[in-house]
C-alpha positions in Angstrom: -17.1 -19.1 24.9 -19.9 -17.0 23.6 -19.1 -15.3 20.3 -20.6 -13.1 17.8 -20.2 -13.7 14.1 -17.8 -11.1 12.6 -20.4 -10.2 9.9 -22.2 -8.2 12.6 -19.1 -6.0 13.0 -19.2 -3.6 10.1 -16.5 -1.2 11.4 -13.8 -0.6 14.0 -13.1 2.5 16.0 -9.4 3.7 15.7 -8.7 5.6 19.0 -5.7 7.2 17.5 -2.7 8.8 19.3 -4.5 11.2 21.5 -8.0 12.3 22.5 -7.0 15.8 23.5 -8.2 18.4 20.8 -5.0 20.6 21.1 -2.8 17.5 20.8 -4.8 16.2 17.8 -4.2 19.4 15.9 -0.5 19.3 16.6 -0.3 15.5 15.6 -2.3 16.2 12.4 0.3 18.9 11.3 3.2 16.6 12.4 1.8 13.6 10.5 1.0 15.7 7.4 4.5 17.2 7.4 6.2 13.8 7.8 4.0 12.2 5.1 4.8 15.0 2.6 8.5 14.7 3.4 8.3 10.9 3.0 6.6 11.0 -0.4 8.7 13.9 -1.7 12.0 12.5 -0.5 11.5 8.9 -1.8 10.0 10.1 -5.1 13.0 12.3 -5.7 15.3 9.3 -5.1 13.3 7.1 -7.5 13.4 9.9 -10.1 17.1 10.5 -9.6 18.0 6.8 -10.0 15.6 6.4 -13.0 17.0 9.3 -14.9 20.7 9.0 -14.2 22.4 6.2 -16.2 25.4 6.2 -13.8 23.0 4.9 -11.0 21.7 2.0 -13.0 23.5 -0.5 -10.8 22.2 -3.3 -8.5 22.6 -1.2 -5.3 20.5 1.7 -6.6 18.0 -0.7 -8.3 17.2 -2.1 -4.9 17.3 1.4 -3.3 14.7 2.7 -5.8 12.4 -0.2 -4.9 13.0 0.4 -1.2 11.9 4.0 -1.7 8.8 2.9 -3.6 7.9 0.4 -0.7 8.4 3.2 1.8 6.0 5.5 0.0 3.4 2.7 -0.1 4.1 1.8 3.5 3.3 5.3 4.8 0.4 5.7 2.4 -1.2 2.6 4.0 -1.7 4.3 7.4 -1.1 8.1 7.3 -3.7 9.2 4.8 -6.4 7.4 6.9 -5.2 9.2 10.0 -5.4 12.6 8.2 -8.8 11.9 6.7 -10.2 10.8 10.0 -9.0 14.1 11.6 -10.5 16.2 8.8 -13.8 14.4 8.7 -14.0 14.2 12.5 -14.5 10.5 12.6 -12.5 7.6 14.0 -14.1 4.6 12.2 -12.7 2.2 9.7 -14.8 -0.4 7.9 -14.2 -4.1 8.5 -13.0 -4.8 4.9 -10.8 -1.7 5.0 -9.3 -2.8 8.3 -8.3 -6.2 6.8 -7.0 -4.6 3.6 -4.9 -2.2 5.7 -3.5 -5.1 7.7 -2.7 -7.1 4.5 -0.6 -4.2 3.0 1.1 -3.6 6.3 2.2 -7.2 6.5 3.2 -7.2 2.8 5.2 -4.0 2.9 6.9 -4.7 6.2 8.1 -8.0 4.7 9.2 -6.2 1.6 11.3 -3.8 3.7 12.7 -6.7 5.5 13.6 -8.6 2.3 15.0 -5.6 0.4 17.3 -4.8 3.4 18.6 -8.4 3.3 19.1 -8.3 -0.5 21.0 -4.9 -0.2 23.2 -6.4 2.5 24.0 -9.3 0.2 24.8 -6.8 -2.6 27.2 -4.9 -0.2 28.8 -8.3 0.7 29.5 -9.2 -2.9 30.8 -5.7 -3.7 33.2 -5.6 -0.8 34.2 -9.3 -0.4 34.2 -10.3 -4.1 34.7 -7.0 -6.0 36.3 -8.6 -9.0 33.3 -10.9 -9.5 30.6 -8.3 -8.7 29.3 -7.8 -12.2 29.2 -11.5 -12.9 27.4 -12.3 -9.6 24.9 -9.4 -9.4 23.5 -9.8 -12.9 20.3 -8.0 -13.9 18.5 -11.3 -14.1 19.5 -12.1 -10.5 18.3 -8.7 -9.3 14.9 -9.1 -10.9 14.6 -12.7 -9.6 15.4 -11.5 -6.0 12.9 -8.7 -6.3 10.2 -10.9 -7.7 10.7 -13.6 -5.2 10.5 -11.1 -2.4 7.2 -9.8 -3.6 5.8 -13.3 -4.0 6.8 -14.4 -0.5 5.6 -11.1 1.1 2.3 -11.3 -0.7 1.6 -14.9 0.3 2.6 -14.3 3.9 0.3 -11.3 4.1 -2.5 -13.2 2.5 -2.1 -16.1 5.0 -2.3 -13.8 8.1 -5.2 -11.8 6.6 -7.2 -14.9 5.9 -6.5 -16.2 9.4 -7.8 -12.9 10.8 -10.9 -13.0 8.6 -12.0 -16.3 10.1 -12.2 -14.8 13.6 -15.3 -13.4 15.3 -15.4 -10.1 17.1 -17.7 -9.2 20.0 -19.2 -5.9 21.2 -15.9 -4.1 21.9 -14.5 -3.0 18.6 -12.3 0.0 19.7 -8.7 -0.4 18.6 -6.3 1.6 20.8 -4.1 2.5 17.8 -4.1 4.7 14.7 -4.3 1.7 12.3 -5.4 -1.9 12.2 -2.4 -3.8 13.7 -2.6 -7.5 14.2 -1.9 -7.5 18.0 -4.8 -5.3 19.0 -7.2 -7.0 16.6 -6.4 -10.4 18.2 -7.1 -8.9 21.6 -10.5 -7.8 20.4 -11.5 -11.2 19.0 -13.8 -13.5 21.0 -12.7 -16.5 18.9 -9.9 -18.9 19.6 -6.8 -17.1 18.4 -4.2 -19.8 19.1 -3.8 -20.7 15.4 -3.2 -17.0 14.6 -0.6 -16.6 17.4 1.1 -19.9 16.4 1.5 -18.8 12.8 2.9 -15.4 13.9 5.4 -17.1 16.2 6.5 -19.7 13.7 5.9 -18.8 10.0 5.8 -15.1 10.7 8.9 -15.1 12.8 10.7 -17.2 10.2 9.9 -14.7 7.5 11.2 -11.8 9.7 14.2 -13.6 11.3 15.7 -15.3 8.2 16.5 -12.0 6.4 17.8 -10.5 9.6 20.2 -13.5 10.0 21.3 -13.0 6.4 22.0 -9.3 7.2 24.0 -10.2 10.3 26.0 -12.9 8.4 26.7 -10.5 5.5 28.0 -7.8 7.9 30.2 -10.3 9.9 31.9 -11.2 6.6 32.0 -7.5 5.4 33.6 -6.5 8.8 36.1 -9.3 8.5 37.0 -8.2 5.0 37.3 -4.5 5.9 39.6 -5.3 8.9 42.0 -7.0 6.5 42.4 -3.8 4.4 45.9 -2.5 5.3 45.3 1.3 5.2 42.9 3.2 7.5 41.7 5.2 4.5 40.9 2.1 2.5 39.0 0.6 5.5 37.0 3.8 5.9 36.2 3.9 2.1 35.0 0.3 2.2 32.9 0.9 5.3 31.3 4.1 3.9 29.8 2.2 1.0 27.5 0.3 3.5 27.2 2.8 6.3 23.8 4.2 5.1 22.4 0.7 4.7 23.6 -0.2 8.2 22.0 2.9 9.7 18.6 2.0 8.1 18.9 -1.6 9.3 19.4 -0.5 12.9 16.5 2.0 12.7 14.1 -0.5 11.1 14.9 -3.6 13.3 15.4 -1.5 16.5 11.8 -0.2 16.4 10.3 -3.5 15.4 12.0 -5.3 18.2 10.8 -2.6 20.6 7.2 -3.2 19.5 6.9 -7.0 19.0 9.8 -8.8 20.7 9.6 -7.4 24.3 8.0 -9.2 27.2 4.2 -8.5 27.4 4.7 -7.2 30.9 6.8 -4.3 29.6 4.2 -3.3 27.0 2.0 -0.3 27.3 -0.3 1.3 24.8 1.6 4.6 24.8 5.0 2.9 24.5 4.0 0.6 21.7 2.2 3.3 19.8 5.3 5.6 19.9 7.6 2.7 18.7 5.0 1.9 15.9 5.0 5.5 14.8 8.8 5.3 14.5 8.8 2.3 12.1 5.7 3.1 10.1 6.1 6.9 9.7 9.5 8.2 10.8 11.7 5.4 9.3 10.3 5.8 5.7 10.8 9.6 6.1 14.4 9.3 7.2 15.6 6.7 4.7 16.0 9.2 1.8 18.0 11.6 4.1 20.2 8.8 5.4 21.0 7.5 1.9 21.4 10.9 0.2 23.5 12.6 2.9 26.1 9.8 2.9 26.2 9.2 -0.9 28.0 11.6 -3.2 26.7 10.0 -6.4 23.1 10.1 -5.2 23.5 13.7 -4.0 24.8 14.7 -7.3 22.0 13.0 -9.2 19.4 14.7 -6.9 21.0 18.1 -7.6 20.7 17.5 -11.3 17.0 16.5 -11.0 16.2 19.6 -8.9 18.2 21.8 -11.3 16.3 20.4 -14.3 13.0 20.9 -12.5 13.9 24.5 -11.6 15.2 25.4 -15.0 12.0 24.1 -16.7 9.9 26.8 -15.0 
């Protein structure tokens, strides 16, 4: 097959969500609003947890890092969308495209790992409450977090280096608003079998293993909750993990809709809509889901906002 060395491709064209001028203005305002809500909401959670000693527990430790990852996740894609609209351009340089893809891989993996670690935390809290403090030690929390970052970074680096070895031909228009791996592989005129094999094996293992851990944790949690004699006790036990379960369903539901459907059912519009959900909407909703269902966090947020208001 005839190929062109990728060094001749200096940039890609991001076709975005719509080519209609009126829709572009509406989408710009929508993305800007959601991005500001994401940054503000998640930073408030980080600030509330960091400044309230009562929230210095493993559950809130991982939640604060999930909020940090969500801010970074949205910041990887949305500012570029907004900048392209303001500047009237749709281009992204080749190095910037690979960099964006690297951070998308890394931060998606981190979301995945943190949700699994938080599920394990809820399992220990509900199934082994008397041993919670001895099992979920600060050292273990730091070890789980560090291990997650290391694995996520190595996995992202692997797939980015595999993408960097590919050549791209004349067509360099990406029918998306960011550099996702699937449309990039479709644009390549090199043999992409190794990339696809690694995504289906190593990449799938990195995604599926935490998901299986979450399922196993919730099977054991459900079994423990059903053994609680009083309905009030069962509801109290379930309410401690209800927010996490809602975020898990939202995160994995949108990822499955994008990447684990038959190719015949895929369309650019459908995939783009689902991608917006997990890259933009989910990070924005996470702070609301956790704060609305958590009295301790709501109280801490009120104290933070009150301190900020009283300082003016």
